[in-house]
N, C-alpha and C positions, 0 to 999 in steps of 0.2 A: 660715795660717788664712784661708780665702777668705771674703769678706763674705757674710753671710746676712741674711735678713729674719726677725725673731723676732715671734711673737704671744704676749704674756705677759698672762695674766689676773691681776687684783689687783696691778697694777703700781705702785700709789702707796705701798706700805708693805712692810715685812718682806722676805721672800725675793724677792718680785716686784720691788721697787724696787732691791734689791742686784743682781739678775741683769740688770735693764734698764740700770743704771748701768755695770756691767762690760761688757755687750755693746756699748753705745754707745761706750765708751772704746776697745774693741777694733776699732771700725770697722764694726760691724754696724748695720743699720736695725732699729728697734724700734717695734712697734705695741703699745700697752699699754691694757688695759681699766681704766676707773675707773667708779665708780657715781654720782658727783655732779659738778656744775659746780664746787663748792668744791674737790674733789680735783683736778679738771682745772687750776684756777688755781694751786694749790700745786705741782702737778707741772710746770707750764710754767716755774715759777721754778727748780725743782730740776734738771729735765732738759729744757731748751728744745728739743732736737732730737728728743725722743721724740714719736711720733704718737699722741695720746690718742684713745680711743674710749669713748663712754659706753655701758656695757653691764653689766647685772646678770646673772650667769650663771644665775640662776633664772628669767629671762625666756626660757624655752626656745624658744618659737615665733619669737622675734626673732633668735636667734643665727645661723642660716644667712644671713640678710640682712646682719648685721653682718660676718660673715666674707667674704661676697661683695663687699661694698663696700670692705672693707679691701684685698682683693687687687686690685680694680679700680683703687684709688687708689695703692697702693704696690707692686704686683707680687706674684708668687707667694711665699707664706710657706714657709720651709724648716724652721723650728723652732717648734713649739708648746710653750710652758711653761704647763702647767695648774696654776697656783699658787693661785688664789682659794680661800679656805677660812677657817675659824675653829675655835676650840676651845670645846667645851662641857664644863663641870665640874659634877658633881652625883652624889650617890648614886642608884643606879638606882631604888630604890623611891620616892625623893622627887621624881624628875624627871618632869615632865609629858610625855606622849607627843608633844605638839605640839613640844616642844623637840627631840625626836629627829627628827621629820619635817623641821623646819627645818635641822637638822644634816646630814641626808642630802640634802636639796634642794640645798644649797650644795656640800658636800664630795664627793658622789657624782653625783647627777643633773646638777648644773651642769657638773662636769668631763667627764662622759660626753657631754653635749649639745654642748659645745665640740669635743671630740675627733671626734664624729660629723660635725660640720660640715666638718672637715678631711679625714676619711678618704677620701672619694671623690676629692678633689683630689690628695692624696698618692698614692693608688693609681694614678690616671690618669697622674700625672707619673713614677711609679715611683721616687719618692724622698721623703724627709721624715723628721723626727725628732720624736717626741712624748715629752716628759718630764712624767709625771704626778707631782706632788708629793704623796706620802703622808706617812709618818712612821715612826719606830721603833714608834709606836703602831699601825701597821698590821701589825706582826709580833710585838709583845708587848702585854700588857695590864697595867693597874694599877687599883686601886680608885678609883672616883670619876670616871672618864672613859669609861664604857661606851659612850655614844653616839658620842663622838669615835673611840674605838678601832674600834667597829663600822663607822663610815663609812670609816675608813682601811683596815680589813681588806677591806671591799667593793671599794674602788677598787684595792687591791692585786691582788685576784683577777681583777677585770675587766681590769686592765692586762695581766696575764699572758696572758689569752685574746686580747686585742687584739694583743699582740706576736706570738703564733703565727699569727693570721689575716693580719697585715700583712707578715710576714717574706717571703712569696713575691714581694711587690711592691717589695722594696727599702726598705721603711719600717721604721725603728727605733722601738721603744717601750721606755722604761726608767722605772721608778719611782724617785723620789728619796726616801730614807728618813732624814730628819735626826733627830738626837737633840735635845737642848736647846740652843737658840741664843738669842742676844741679840736677840730680836724682841719684838713686842707680843703674841705668842700667849698668854702667861700673864698679861698685863696688861690693857691697854685693850681688846684684841680678844676676850678670853674672855667667854663668857656663863656666869654662875654661878647655879645653882639655890639658892634659899634653904634653909637647914637647917630640918628640922621634926621629925625622929625622933631622940630622945636615944640610942637603942640604938646608933646609928652614931658617936656622938661620939668614942669612944676610937680607933676605926679611922680615921676620915676627917678629923677636925679637924686632927691633926698634919700630914697630907698637904697639906691646903689651906694651912695656915700656912707650911709649908716651901716650897711652890710660890710663894706670894706673896713670901716673903722673898728668894728667889734671882732673882726676875724682874728682868731687865736685867743680871744678873751671871753668866749662864750661860757655860760654857766656849766654846760654839760661836760662831764669828765669821761673820756673814752675808756679809761680803766674801770670805772664804775659800771659803764655799759657792758663791758666784757664780763664783769662779775655777775651782772644781772642775767646775761645770756647763759652762763654756766648754771645758774640757779634754774632758769626757765626749762632747760632741756632735761632736768630731773623730774619734772612733773608728768604724771600719767594723764592728766586732763588739762593741757595747756590752753591758754586763750586763743581765739582766732587772730587777735592782734594785741600787741603789747606796746602801749605808749611809754616812752622813756624821756624823762625831763619834765620839770615843772612847767616850762613854756608850752610843751606839747599838750600837757593836761589842760592848761588854761585855754589855749586856742581851740582845741578840739571840743572841749566842753562848751565854749561860747558858740561854736558853729552848730552843735546839736541843739542848743537852746534857740538859736535863730531859726533853724530848720523847723523845730516844733511850732514856733510862733507862725511861720509862713504856712505850714500845713493847716493850722487852726484857722488862720485868717482867710484861706482860700478853700476851705472844706466844702462849702456850698457849691462852688463851681466845679470842684473836683468830682463830686458825686452826681452832678447834673447830667453826666454823659451816660449813666446806666440806663438800661431799658430801651 
């Protein structure tokens, strides 16, 4: 494994911290974005060799300068891990549209803005690897996380187009689609809309309670995800998306089977519009 320079957004917790730790231990150089001086201080104690950069991914106009300065100080980046993001939980009817806008600003526009800052650099160098962290929630849905799933479906689709457009220049793009892992996604990091409509109690309250109950006890191991990412970036022909976790495999496989059944059941009406 040849040493590479990583640029990881959201490097101070969750998947970002796990990937940064594994990359440094494997001999790679890591530039990691954090959003506060407090996070910088904590990270300097945890990973003293990581190169921290203060950057909020929603500060879209500043991102090109951040990337330029990072490469001037640390050399060409070879791997972008677009990890910064968070989860929103709430019944769609109850959730303010402003919460959706914030969810998309971070999970979609922030990720795209960072990727766009690297695209010309990777294209001109004719190499590079972009890993956009989506979720199994970018391929399946469940009640109560419409804004989150919507943001991850959006990033999933954008990433597929990005992959096609960058392939002629030797640049790889893969979406990472984790299932449930032991991170703060369902705990401290999640934004939860307050309940207000009793009609949804029987559907959603058990889902919220179950999610909170298993937080921190999920099957997925972030360190093993990080190891999988280090394996992924060594492939010359990586997949468009990589599911991680047995629950992601189970849920996405079931959705594909349901989708195929629906296509077959409605085929006659589907093709009736031709001609």
